PLY file of the C-alpha trace (Angstrom):
ply
format ascii 1.0
element vertex 98
property float x
property float y
property float z
element edge 97
property int vertex1
property int vertex2
end_header
0.00 0.00 0.00
1.21 3.46 -0.85
1.22 6.33 1.59
-1.51 8.80 0.65
-1.50 11.30 3.54
-0.41 12.14 7.05
-2.55 14.00 9.54
-2.70 15.06 13.17
-5.83 16.06 15.09
-4.84 18.83 17.52
-5.94 18.74 21.17
-8.17 21.78 20.57
-10.17 20.21 17.72
-13.94 20.68 18.21
-14.62 16.93 17.80
-12.91 16.08 21.08
-14.97 17.64 23.90
-17.41 15.03 25.13
-15.64 12.20 23.32
-14.40 10.54 26.49
-13.90 13.57 28.77
-10.58 13.51 30.57
-9.18 10.93 28.14
-10.09 12.17 24.65
-9.73 9.97 21.57
-10.22 10.97 17.96
-13.67 9.79 16.79
-13.73 7.14 14.05
-15.72 9.44 11.79
-12.80 11.89 11.81
-10.41 9.10 10.80
-12.75 8.14 7.95
-13.03 11.77 6.83
-9.23 11.89 6.59
-9.20 8.64 4.59
-11.72 10.02 2.07
-9.70 13.26 1.78
-6.51 11.24 1.21
-8.26 9.31 -1.56
-9.36 12.55 -3.22
-13.07 11.97 -2.65
-14.87 15.32 -2.96
-17.16 16.23 -0.05
-20.67 14.94 -0.72
-19.58 12.59 -3.52
-21.38 9.23 -3.40
-19.15 6.59 -1.86
-19.75 3.39 0.03
-17.72 2.19 2.96
-17.94 -1.51 2.20
-16.41 -2.36 5.58
-14.34 -0.69 8.27
-12.61 -2.14 11.31
-11.23 0.02 14.11
-8.34 -1.62 15.96
-6.87 1.03 18.24
-7.64 4.64 19.15
-5.81 7.68 17.85
-5.07 10.25 20.53
-5.04 14.02 19.98
-1.65 15.22 18.77
-0.57 11.84 17.40
0.37 11.65 13.73
-1.52 9.12 11.63
-0.63 7.81 8.17
-3.20 6.81 5.57
-2.05 4.09 3.18
-4.18 2.76 0.34
-4.25 0.84 -2.90
-6.88 0.78 -5.60
-8.12 -2.37 -7.31
-11.29 -3.13 -9.24
-12.95 0.19 -8.43
-12.31 -0.09 -4.69
-9.75 1.38 -2.34
-8.34 -0.79 0.44
-6.98 1.45 3.18
-5.14 1.40 6.47
-4.64 4.13 9.05
-1.52 3.68 11.17
0.25 5.45 13.98
3.82 4.59 14.89
3.49 1.31 12.99
0.31 0.26 14.83
-2.82 -0.42 12.79
-5.62 1.90 13.92
-8.24 1.21 11.25
-8.65 -0.58 7.94
-11.36 -1.05 5.38
-12.64 -0.74 1.85
-14.14 2.27 0.10
-16.17 1.42 -3.00
-15.99 3.73 -6.01
-19.66 4.65 -5.76
-22.78 3.69 -3.88
-24.76 1.04 -5.72
-27.71 2.64 -7.51
-26.41 6.19 -7.01
0 1
1 2
2 3
3 4
4 5
5 6
6 7
7 8
8 9
9 10
10 11
11 12
12 13
13 14
14 15
15 16
16 17
17 18
18 19
19 20
20 21
21 22
22 23
23 24
24 25
25 26
26 27
27 28
28 29
29 30
30 31
31 32
32 33
33 34
34 35
35 36
36 37
37 38
38 39
39 40
40 41
41 42
42 43
43 44
44 45
45 46
46 47
47 48
48 49
49 50
50 51
51 52
52 53
53 54
54 55
55 56
56 57
57 58
58 59
59 60
60 61
61 62
62 63
63 64
64 65
65 66
66 67
67 68
68 69
69 70
70 71
71 72
72 73
73 74
74 75
75 76
76 77
77 78
78 79
79 80
80 81
81 82
82 83
83 84
84 85
85 86
86 87
87 88
88 89
89 90
90 91
91 92
92 93
93 94
94 95
95 96
96 97
């Protein structure tokens, strides 16, 4: 898989308050948003997350790396921090019937 992007969610990001107060973690939806950005998916474009598995949390201030490869109209992706797998999944090219 090729590296597509690196990102860090700062401690002051508005997604963090209330997401485990006192021990914030980056919400999975923020990780997925970064994956779609790394794949060049325009906001609002029809896409299907065929499957996603979250393995470990990403903490505020930690750098994550998005790696992906495309095959048969789908992107297989991984999100890693410091070599650890945080999330993986498949993004389909378009939602069926869209």
